C-alpha positions in Angstrom: 0.0 0.0 0.0 2.8 2.4 0.6 3.8 2.0 -3.0 0.4 3.3 -4.2 0.4 6.3 -1.9 3.6 7.8 -3.4 2.4 7.4 -7.0 1.4 10.8 -8.6 -1.6 11.1 -10.9 -0.5 12.1 -14.4 -1.4 15.7 -15.3 -3.9 16.3 -18.0 -2.2 17.5 -21.2 -3.8 19.9 -23.6 -3.9 18.8 -27.3 -2.8 22.0 -29.1 -3.0 20.6 -32.7 -6.6 21.8 -33.2 -5.6 25.3 -32.0 -2.8 25.4 -34.5 -5.2 24.4 -37.2 -7.6 27.1 -36.3 -4.7 29.6 -36.1 -3.5 28.7 -39.6 -7.0 29.0 -41.0 -7.4 32.4 -39.5 -4.0 33.4 -40.9 -5.0 32.4 -44.4 -8.3 34.3 -44.0 -6.5 37.5 -43.0 -3.9 37.1 -45.8 -6.7 36.9 -48.4 -8.9 39.6 -47.0 -6.3 42.2 -46.1 -5.6 43.4 -49.6 -9.3 43.9 -50.2 -9.5 46.4 -47.2 -8.2 49.7 -48.6 -8.5 52.8 -46.6 -9.1 56.2 -48.1 -11.6 58.6 -49.4 -13.8 57.5 -52.2 -13.6 60.0 -55.1 -14.7 60.0 -58.7 -11.5 60.2 -60.7 -11.4 62.0 -64.0 -10.8 59.9 -67.1 -8.3 60.6 -69.9 -6.8 58.7 -72.7 -3.2 58.7 -71.7 -0.2 56.4 -71.9 2.4 56.0 -69.1 5.6 58.0 -69.6 9.0 56.2 -69.4 11.6 58.4 -71.2 14.1 60.6 -69.4 14.4 63.9 -71.5 16.9 66.6 -70.9 15.2 69.9 -71.8 11.9 71.2 -70.3 8.7 73.0 -71.1 6.4 74.2 -68.3 2.6 74.5 -68.7 0.7 76.4 -66.1 -3.0 75.8 -65.1 -4.3 78.8 -63.1 -7.0 78.8 -60.4 -9.6 79.4 -63.1 -8.5 76.3 -65.1 -6.9 78.2 -68.0 -3.8 76.9 -69.7 -0.6 79.0 -70.2 2.7 78.2 -71.7 5.5 79.6 -69.4 7.7 80.0 -72.4 5.5 82.9 -73.5 6.5 84.9 -70.4 4.4 87.2 -68.2 2.3 88.3 -71.2 1.2 84.8 -72.0 -2.4 84.5 -73.2 -4.7 81.6 -72.0 -5.1 78.9 -74.6 -7.5 76.0 -75.1 -6.6 72.3 -74.8 -6.4 72.0 -78.6 -4.2 75.1 -78.9 -2.0 73.7 -76.1 -1.7 70.4 -78.0 -0.7 72.2 -81.2 1.9 74.4 -79.5 3.5 71.5 -77.6 3.5 69.4 -80.8 5.4 72.2 -82.6 7.9 72.5 -79.7 8.5 68.7 -79.5 9.1 68.5 -83.3 12.3 70.5 -82.7 13.5 68.4 -79.7 11.8 65.1 -79.1 13.5 64.6 -75.7 12.0 67.6 -73.9 10.5 67.0 -70.5 7.1 68.7 -70.1 6.0 69.8 -66.6 2.6 70.9 -65.4 2.4 73.6 -62.7 -1.2 73.5 -61.5 -2.7 75.9 -59.0 -3.8 74.3 -55.7 -7.4 75.5 -56.2 -7.8 74.3 -59.7 -10.1 71.3 -60.2 -8.1 68.0 -60.6 -9.9 67.3 -63.9 -8.4 70.4 -65.5 -4.9 69.2 -64.7 -5.6 65.8 -66.1 -7.1 67.4 -69.2 -3.8 69.4 -69.6 -1.8 66.2 -69.2 -3.9 64.4 -71.8 -3.4 67.3 -74.2 0.3 67.1 -73.7 0.5 63.4 -74.3 -1.7 63.8 -77.4 1.0 66.3 -78.6 3.6 63.6 -78.3 5.1 64.5 -74.9 7.2 61.5 -73.9 7.4 62.5 -70.2 5.1 64.7 -68.0 5.9 65.8 -64.5 4.0 67.7 -61.9 5.6 70.7 -60.2 5.0 71.2 -56.5 6.3 73.4 -53.7 7.6 72.3 -50.4 5.4 73.1 -47.4 6.3 76.4 -45.7 7.7 74.6 -42.6 10.2 72.5 -44.6 11.9 75.3 -46.6 
């Protein structure tokens, strides 16, 4: 009898295999659903027939879009007159015939509707611009 008194009862062991299975299933679910959860503001983006730009030109032309949405060619100086999208396409096409590797930049006013900037970019690509960039300013605190 002394022998049975000293014997300890075996401790109950937890089978963790089902928990690992559940964890792996949850991991797969999160991996599949995470890319579908995008955060941000829903907006109606403007549409334009445009191709992605890939070339690295050396010279530049700057197009300005003012707060009223009018297009100007900075090359014309301070006396520049506003022009239509078609006139802009024609002028840029003439400039690009001389030098195909010119980089074209768009300087849009912060208050101008986004659609007008996209319209300017589409006109520039229709003119044959191989690269279009956007000009911005650094915030006042970072200057």
